[in-house]
C-alpha positions as CSV (number, residue, x, y, z in Angstrom):
1,M,86.9,98.2,80.5
2,F,87.7,95.0,78.3
3,V,84.4,95.0,76.7
4,T,84.7,96.0,72.3
5,R,83.5,99.3,72.2
6,G,82.5,101.2,69.2
7,A,81.1,104.1,68.1
8,R,78.4,104.9,65.6
9,R,79.7,107.3,62.3
10,H,76.9,109.6,60.7
11,S,77.6,106.4,57.9
12,D,75.8,104.1,60.2
13,E,79.4,102.2,60.3
14,V,80.3,101.7,63.8
15,L,84.0,102.6,64.1
16,L,86.1,100.0,66.1
17,Q,88.0,101.4,68.8
18,K,91.6,99.7,69.7
19,P,91.0,97.4,72.3
20,V,92.3,97.0,75.7
21,P,94.9,94.3,76.1
22,S,93.0,91.3,77.4
23,V,94.0,90.4,81.3
24,R,96.0,86.8,79.9
25,E,97.9,89.6,77.6
26,L,99.0,91.9,80.8
27,T,99.5,89.4,83.0
28,E,102.1,87.7,80.0
29,A,103.6,91.3,79.8
30,G,104.2,91.2,83.7
31,A,101.2,92.9,85.3
32,T,99.4,92.1,88.2
33,V,95.7,92.9,86.8
34,V,93.3,94.1,89.7
35,N,90.1,94.2,87.6
36,A,87.5,95.3,90.8
37,P,85.5,98.9,91.2
38,D,86.8,99.6,94.6
39,A,88.9,102.3,95.4
40,R,92.0,101.4,96.8
41,S,95.1,103.2,98.6
42,F,98.2,102.0,97.3
43,S,101.0,104.1,100.0
44,T,99.3,106.8,102.4
45,A,99.8,109.5,100.2
46,C,98.1,107.7,97.0
47,S,94.8,106.5,96.3
48,T,92.8,105.5,93.2
49,S,89.2,105.1,92.6
50,A,86.8,105.0,89.2
51,A,83.2,106.5,89.0
52,R,80.2,105.7,87.2
53,F,80.4,108.7,84.6
54,R,77.6,109.8,82.1
55,A,79.6,110.6,78.8
56,S,78.5,114.1,78.3
57,H,80.6,115.2,75.8
58,P,79.7,117.2,72.7
59,T,81.0,114.7,70.5
60,S,79.1,112.2,72.7
61,A,75.3,113.0,70.5
62,G,77.0,113.3,67.2
63,C,79.1,110.0,67.5
64,P,77.3,107.8,70.2
65,A,79.1,105.0,72.0
66,L,78.5,101.5,71.8
67,K,79.4,98.0,73.1
68,L,79.1,94.7,71.3
69,A,76.0,92.8,72.9
70,A,76.4,89.2,74.4
71,D,75.7,87.7,71.4
72,G,78.9,88.9,69.5
73,K,77.0,90.2,66.8
74,S,74.8,93.6,67.8
75,W,76.0,96.7,69.3
76,E,74.5,98.1,72.0
77,P,74.0,101.8,73.6
78,D,76.6,102.2,75.9
79,P,76.0,105.7,77.5
80,F,78.6,105.1,80.9
81,I,81.8,104.7,80.9
82,M,82.5,102.5,83.7
83,D,86.8,102.4,84.1
84,E,87.5,105.7,84.1
85,R,90.7,106.2,86.6
86,Y,92.4,108.6,88.4
87,V,95.0,109.2,91.0
88,A,94.9,111.3,94.0
89,V,97.7,112.0,95.7
90,H,98.0,114.3,98.4
91,V,101.7,117.0,97.8
92,K,102.9,118.1,101.1
93,G,102.5,122.2,101.3
94,K,100.1,122.1,98.0
95,G,97.3,119.7,98.7
96,A,95.6,117.4,96.3
97,V,97.0,116.6,93.0
98,V,94.7,114.2,90.9
99,F,95.7,112.7,88.1
100,T,93.3,111.3,85.4
101,A,93.4,108.8,82.3
102,C,91.6,109.6,79.0
103,S,88.1,111.5,81.1
104,H,86.1,110.1,77.8
105,A,83.1,111.6,79.7
106,A,84.6,115.1,80.4
């Protein structure tokens, strides 16, 4: 989630996405950053996880996702959204309730 991302417009221009604050910035703001792909439980009722999603929204074909390459100058395709998160909560008498984030790949 800390990579520089953008989308190529029909004009071939790359439209930058707003960057996610860095680990340092988040830590300085009081957050405890856990940057790992493993599912984890934080209580007996809640768990969070991540999944590898292939971007499949209709706009993905018209405005493909890109990420800044390791050289810091060129762009490369970013067909997978590696940082999609959700929280699943078991609600007594109701069952599972899932809270999602952006759902980019939906």
